[in-house]
C-alpha positions, 0 to 999 in steps of 0.5 A, a space after each residue: 500500500 502507498 499513500 500520497 496526494 496530487 492534483 485530485 487530492 489524497 490517494 491510496 494505492 493498494 497492491 492486490 492479488 486475484 484469481 483468473 476465471 478458472 480460479 488460478 492465481 494471477 502472477 502479474 503485479 496488480 494494483 488499484 486505487 479502490 478498496 475492492 471487496 475481499 474474497 468476493 467475485 468482483 468485476 473489474 476493468 484491467 489497464 496495463 501500465 509500464 513504469 521505468 522503475 517498477 516495470 509492468 503492472 495492471 491497474 484494476 478498476 470497477 466498471 463505472 456505473 455513473 451516478 454514485 447513489 446507483 453504484 452504492 445500491 448496486 454494491 449493496 445488492 452484490 453483497 446480498 447476492 454473495 451472502 445468499 449464494 454462500 448461505 445456499 452453498 452451506 445448505 447443500 448436502 
């Protein structure tokens, strides 16, 4: 994690890990400015980046939903669905 400030204000850059669609760990360097949910399936966009000092990496971003209130509502629904799916899996024999 790194913190700083710039023209757009204060920021936090998180190093993160992820699994691909087949459930295999992604070995490339991943980072994000967003606080992404832990241990949940999360849709992101991937922006390749190249830095002279740090080399290649990939910036993860959630797809933009436009209106902040709408995004918040969608995130609440995503968490509820994930909880219901976990509950359903626990009830299966």
